[in-house]
C-alpha positions in Angstrom: 122.1 93.0 149.3 121.7 93.6 153.0 118.5 91.6 153.6 117.6 87.7 151.9 116.2 87.7 149.2 112.5 86.7 149.8 110.7 84.3 147.6 107.4 83.2 147.7 105.1 80.4 145.7 101.6 81.9 145.8 98.9 79.1 144.5 102.3 77.5 143.1 104.0 74.6 144.2 107.5 75.1 145.5 110.3 74.4 143.1 113.7 74.2 144.2 115.1 74.4 140.3 112.5 77.4 140.1 113.8 78.9 143.3 117.2 78.6 141.9 116.4 80.4 138.7 115.1 83.2 140.7 118.1 83.7 142.3 120.3 83.6 139.5 118.8 86.8 138.4 118.5 87.9 141.6 122.5 88.0 141.1 122.7 89.1 137.9 120.8 92.0 139.5 123.8 92.7 142.2 126.8 92.1 139.5 125.1 95.2 137.7 124.5 97.1 141.1 125.8 96.3 143.8 123.3 98.6 146.4 120.3 96.8 146.3 119.3 96.5 150.1 116.6 94.3 149.6 114.6 91.9 146.9 111.8 90.3 147.2 109.6 87.9 144.4 106.2 86.6 144.2 105.5 83.7 141.7 101.7 83.6 141.6 99.4 81.4 139.0 97.0 83.3 137.5 93.6 81.1 136.7 92.0 81.7 133.1 89.2 79.2 133.6 88.7 75.7 132.4 89.4 75.8 128.8 92.7 77.8 128.9 95.9 76.6 130.0 97.1 78.5 133.4 99.5 82.1 133.2 101.8 82.6 136.0 102.9 85.8 137.2 106.6 87.4 138.9 106.4 90.2 140.9 109.5 91.7 141.9 110.3 94.1 144.5 113.5 95.7 144.6 114.7 98.4 147.3 117.9 100.7 146.3 118.5 103.7 147.6 116.9 106.5 147.5 113.6 104.3 145.8 112.1 101.1 145.1 111.7 99.5 141.9 108.6 97.2 141.1 107.4 95.1 138.6 104.5 93.4 138.2 104.3 91.1 134.5 101.2 89.5 133.8 100.0 89.2 130.9 96.9 87.5 130.0 97.2 87.4 126.5 100.6 86.1 126.2 100.5 82.3 126.0 104.1 82.1 126.4 103.6 82.9 130.6 102.2 79.6 130.4 105.7 78.5 131.1 107.1 80.5 134.5 110.3 80.4 133.3 109.3 82.5 130.8 107.3 84.7 133.2 110.3 84.9 135.7 112.4 86.2 132.6 110.3 88.9 131.7 109.9 90.3 134.5 113.8 90.5 135.2 113.8 91.7 132.1 111.9 94.3 133.0 113.6 95.1 136.6 117.1 94.9 135.1 115.4 97.5 132.9 114.3 99.5 135.2 117.4 98.8 137.4 119.5 100.7 134.7 117.5 103.6 134.2 117.6 104.1 138.0 121.2 104.2 137.8 121.5 106.5 135.2 119.6 109.1 137.3 121.0 108.1 140.6 124.4 108.8 138.5 123.9 111.7 137.1 124.2 110.1 133.6 121.1 112.1 131.7 121.3 112.5 127.7 121.9 116.0 126.7 120.5 116.6 123.2 121.8 119.3 121.3 119.4 121.7 119.6 119.1 121.3 115.9 120.8 124.0 113.7 119.4 126.7 112.7 119.6 130.0 110.5 117.8 132.4 108.7 116.4 132.2 105.2 119.2 134.3 103.2 118.0 134.1 99.6 114.6 132.4 97.6 114.4 131.3 93.9 111.8 129.4 92.7 112.4 126.2 93.3 115.2 126.5 96.2 117.0 128.5 98.4 119.9 129.0 100.5 119.7 129.5 104.5 122.8 131.4 106.2 123.8 129.7 109.6 125.9 131.4 112.3 129.1 130.7 111.3 128.6 132.3 108.3 128.1 129.1 106.1 125.4 128.8 103.2 123.4 126.0 103.1 121.7 124.8 100.1 117.7 123.7 100.1 115.3 122.9 97.8 111.4 123.7 98.2 110.6 120.1 98.9 112.8 119.6 102.1 110.5 122.3 104.0 108.1 120.9 105.9 104.5 120.9 105.2 104.8 122.3 102.1 105.5 125.7 103.5 107.9 126.8 100.9 105.5 129.4 99.3 105.4 130.8 102.7 108.9 131.7 103.9 111.0 134.8 103.4 113.7 136.0 103.5 115.1 136.5 106.8 112.9 133.7 108.6 114.2 131.2 111.3 114.4 127.8 110.2 115.6 124.5 112.2 117.1 122.6 109.3 118.5 119.1 109.5 121.7 118.8 107.5 123.4 116.4 105.2 127.2 116.7 103.9 128.1 116.0 100.2 124.3 116.2 98.9 124.8 118.5 96.8 128.3 120.2 94.7 127.8 123.7 96.3 128.3 121.9 99.5 126.2 121.3 102.7 122.6 120.8 101.9 118.8 120.8 104.2 117.0 117.5 104.0 114.6 119.0 106.3 113.7 122.9 106.6 111.3 123.9 109.9 110.2 127.4 109.8 110.2 128.5 113.5 107.0 130.5 114.5 107.6 133.7 116.6 106.1 131.6 119.9 109.2 129.3 119.0 112.6 131.2 119.8 115.8 129.8 118.2 117.8 128.2 121.5 
């Protein structure tokens, strides 16, 4: 870290043990991502009134190349935050998740989802049908597999997306969900 971490106690008496815990959490974040340039932590007491206990809030600002990560954890309904250590833990858990997201984006690690399998209705019978896949494979489906009870609206040649399972049918793969693709939803 380029700058020494700043830890501020606001309406909370300074405690070496609490400060040490915060520094441990900061060190864990640095072990995960060593390019953190600065970290500011503010520990504050939120007064609830005469008859309720005080809650603690832990605000964290982490500066990283390309941005900043801000955490403002105050859940007034969470009595667990009557313990300052729990408030700190929850805030740093959230900071770790946001830091992980930042690192994934920075590295370009973005999940790519494959489009669902698709095909065209080849044949229809009173209670089932077959879908012809682009690779020439035929997939069985039962009328109950068509979403929103749309089996009776299907026609031979209609494009559909499917959820496919192997081994469900003696005749080969079976579609467990069949979704008709409308004219405004072209198949990828």
